[in-house]
C-alpha positions in Angstrom: 63.3 8.9 145.9 66.6 8.9 144.0 67.0 10.5 140.6 67.4 7.1 138.9 64.2 5.8 140.5 62.4 8.9 139.5 63.4 8.5 135.9 62.3 4.8 135.9 58.9 5.7 137.3 58.6 8.6 134.8 59.5 6.2 131.9 56.9 3.6 133.1 54.3 6.4 133.4 55.2 7.6 129.9 54.6 4.1 128.4 51.4 3.8 130.3 50.2 7.1 129.0 50.9 6.2 125.5 48.9 3.1 125.8 46.0 5.0 127.3 46.1 7.4 124.2 45.9 4.6 121.8 43.0 2.8 123.5 41.1 6.1 123.7 41.8 6.9 120.0 40.5 3.4 119.1 37.3 4.0 121.0 36.9 7.4 119.5 37.2 6.0 116.0 34.2 3.8 116.5 31.9 6.8 116.4 33.4 8.3 113.2 30.3 7.4 111.3 28.1 9.3 113.6 30.0 12.6 114.4 33.1 12.3 112.1 36.7 12.9 113.2 36.2 16.6 113.9 33.3 15.8 116.3 35.2 13.2 118.2 38.2 15.7 118.6 35.8 18.4 119.9 34.1 16.0 122.3 37.5 14.8 123.6 38.8 18.4 124.3 35.5 19.3 126.1 35.8 16.3 128.3 39.5 16.9 128.9 39.0 20.5 129.7 36.2 19.8 132.2 38.1 17.1 134.0 41.5 19.0 134.3 39.9 22.3 135.2 38.2 20.5 138.1 41.3 19.0 139.2 43.7 21.9 138.7 41.4 24.8 139.7 43.8 27.5 138.5 43.5 30.9 140.0 42.9 33.4 137.1 44.5 36.3 139.1 47.8 34.3 139.2 47.8 33.4 135.5 49.9 36.2 133.9 50.1 36.3 130.0 53.8 35.3 130.2 53.0 32.3 132.4 50.1 31.0 130.2 51.5 31.8 126.7 53.1 28.4 126.3 49.8 26.9 127.5 47.9 28.8 124.9 50.3 27.7 122.2 50.0 24.1 123.5 46.2 24.4 123.1 46.6 25.2 119.5 49.1 22.4 119.0 46.5 19.9 120.6 43.8 21.0 118.2 46.1 20.4 115.2 47.6 17.3 116.4 44.3 15.5 117.2 42.3 16.9 114.2 45.2 15.8 111.8 45.6 12.3 113.5 41.8 11.4 113.5 41.7 12.5 109.9 44.6 10.2 109.0 43.0 7.4 111.2 39.8 7.7 109.1 41.7 7.4 105.7 44.6 5.0 106.9 43.6 3.2 110.0 44.9 3.6 113.4 48.2 1.8 113.2 49.6 3.4 110.1 48.2 6.9 111.0 50.0 6.8 114.5 53.2 5.3 112.9 53.4 8.4 110.6 52.6 10.8 113.6 55.4 9.0 115.5 57.9 10.6 113.1 57.5 13.8 115.2 58.9 12.5 118.5 61.3 10.3 116.8 63.0 13.3 115.0 63.2 15.0 118.2 64.9 12.1 119.7 67.4 11.9 117.0 68.2 15.6 116.8 68.2 16.1 120.6 70.4 13.1 121.6 74.2 13.3 121.7 74.8 9.7 123.1 75.3 6.9 120.7 73.2 4.4 122.7 70.2 6.8 122.6 70.5 7.3 118.9 70.8 3.5 118.5 67.7 3.1 120.4 65.9 5.7 118.2 67.2 4.0 115.1 66.0 0.6 116.2 62.6 2.0 116.9 62.5 3.8 113.5 63.3 0.4 111.9 60.4 -1.0 113.7 58.2 1.8 112.7 59.1 1.0 109.0 58.3 -2.7 109.4 55.1 -1.9 111.3 53.9 0.2 108.4 54.4 -2.6 105.9 53.3 -2.4 102.4 50.1 -0.5 101.8 48.8 -0.6 98.2 46.8 2.4 96.9 47.7 4.4 100.1 45.7 7.6 100.6 48.0 10.5 100.1 45.7 13.0 101.9 45.8 10.7 104.8 49.6 10.6 104.7 49.8 14.3 104.6 47.4 14.5 107.6 49.7 12.0 109.5 52.8 14.1 108.8 50.9 17.3 110.0 50.1 15.4 113.1 53.8 14.4 113.5 54.9 18.0 113.3 52.1 19.0 115.8 53.3 16.2 118.1 56.8 17.5 118.1 55.5 20.9 119.0 53.4 19.4 121.8 56.5 17.8 123.3 58.5 21.1 123.3 55.6 23.2 124.5 54.6 20.7 127.2 58.1 21.0 128.7 57.9 24.7 128.7 54.5 24.7 130.3 55.6 22.4 133.0 58.4 24.8 133.9 56.1 27.8 134.2 52.9 26.5 135.8 52.7 24.1 138.9 50.9 20.9 138.9 48.5 20.3 135.9 47.4 23.9 135.6 49.2 24.3 132.2 47.5 21.3 130.9 44.2 22.5 132.2 44.6 25.8 130.4 45.8 24.2 127.2 42.8 21.9 127.1 40.5 24.9 127.8 42.1 26.7 124.8 41.6 23.6 122.7 37.9 23.1 123.8 37.0 26.7 123.1 38.5 26.4 119.6 36.6 23.3 118.8 33.4 24.1 120.6 31.6 25.2 117.3 32.5 21.8 115.8 31.0 20.0 118.9 27.8 21.9 118.6 27.4 21.2 114.9 28.2 17.5 115.4 25.7 16.9 118.3 22.9 19.1 116.8 22.6 16.8 113.8 22.8 13.6 115.8 19.9 11.1 116.1 18.7 11.4 119.8 18.7 7.6 120.0 22.5 7.4 119.7 23.4 10.5 121.8 24.0 8.5 125.0 26.3 6.2 123.2 28.2 8.9 121.6 28.7 10.9 124.8 29.8 7.8 126.8 32.4 7.0 124.0 33.4 10.7 124.1 33.8 10.6 127.9 36.1 7.5 127.7 38.0 9.0 124.8 38.5 12.3 126.5 39.8 10.8 129.7 41.9 8.0 128.2 43.3 10.0 125.2 43.5 13.5 126.6 43.1 14.2 130.3 45.1 11.3 131.6 48.0 11.2 129.2 48.3 15.0 129.0 48.8 15.2 132.7 51.3 12.2 132.6 53.3 13.9 129.8 53.5 17.1 131.7 55.0 15.5 134.8 57.2 13.1 133.0 58.8 16.0 131.1 59.7 17.6 134.5 61.8 14.6 135.1 63.1 13.2 131.8 65.1 15.1 129.0 62.9 15.7 125.9 65.0 13.3 123.7 64.6 10.5 126.0 60.8 11.2 126.2 60.8 11.1 122.4 62.4 7.7 122.4 59.9 6.3 125.0 57.1 7.4 122.7 58.3 4.7 120.4 55.7 2.4 122.1 53.0 4.5 120.5 52.8 2.8 117.1 52.8 -0.6 118.8 50.0 0.4 121.2 48.0 1.8 118.3 48.4 -1.4 116.2 47.3 -3.6 119.3 44.3 -1.3 120.1 43.3 -1.1 116.6 43.4 -5.0 116.5 41.5 -5.5 119.7 39.0 -2.6 119.3 38.7 -2.1 115.6 39.5 -5.6 114.4 42.7 -4.7 112.4 44.9 -7.8 111.7 48.6 -7.7 112.3 51.0 -9.2 109.7 54.2 -11.0 110.4 56.2 -7.8 109.4 54.1 -5.7 111.8 54.7 -8.2 114.7 58.5 -7.9 113.8 58.2 -4.1 114.0 56.5 -4.4 117.4 59.3 -6.5 118.7 62.0 -3.9 117.4 60.1 -1.0 118.9 59.8 -2.7 122.2 63.6 -3.5 122.3 64.4 0.1 121.5 62.1 1.2 124.3 63.8 -1.3 126.7 67.2 0.0 125.8 66.3 3.7 126.3 64.6 2.9 129.6 67.4 0.6 130.9 70.1 3.2 130.6 71.2 4.4 134.0 72.6 7.7 132.9 70.7 10.0 130.5 72.7 13.1 130.1 71.3 16.6 130.5 68.6 16.9 133.1 65.1 18.3 132.5 66.2 21.8 133.4 69.1 21.9 130.9 66.8 20.3 128.3 64.3 23.0 128.8 66.8 25.7 128.6 68.0 24.4 125.3 64.4 24.0 123.8 
């Protein structure tokens, strides 16, 4: 497969992974009243770690500290990113929370790109984000702070994921990172499930399984492989689909309505995404981008 075709496949996979994340996040939000955002995060990480370890089956003897150090840091970033995002979702709703979180990869795209067209695509997506957010009276400032914290963690996630992909084969790095996240959040999971009504336990576990696969195991693996093909700044531009996917998932799963301004924002984000994907030459390759990270 040619480099151009590889980049197109990677771009499509990145968009698909973004949609998967938001569907899983919306499903997870439905059980907030039962186990809270922290419980959903812990359940997600447990499912993701189990699934990815079963697939990757890393050999502990070959995992040196130097090789797994970025994966350990990635696990910490996952915990912060998911906890902060779900906290913001609880206070602001899925669409607005993810819009704030998107400032992380958008900033990486703007800082990392040296091409005018890439910067234009990022600016167009940023305009769409502003319109998608709309006017929110009486906005929860704690939720805004959590959304911005999630943005910083998402930026760290992109950088660390690229380094993990360069040091560990396949999805071993993602599996190790998910294991770290699962261990760190295990006490929260025990606490959440211990106080749960047995009559709803099956429902919560089923939602947790779906959220863990759709929002963690599948997109984490996709991102790891995409970042082996695409430069980090282009990956950041492609993530502009996240707010749109979140708004749509929130509408379908959680019953959130979309305003005319939000629909306009969705259109601008989609156009920015098409501009980024349609460019035949994208500057520095993954190896060069990784070296500069």
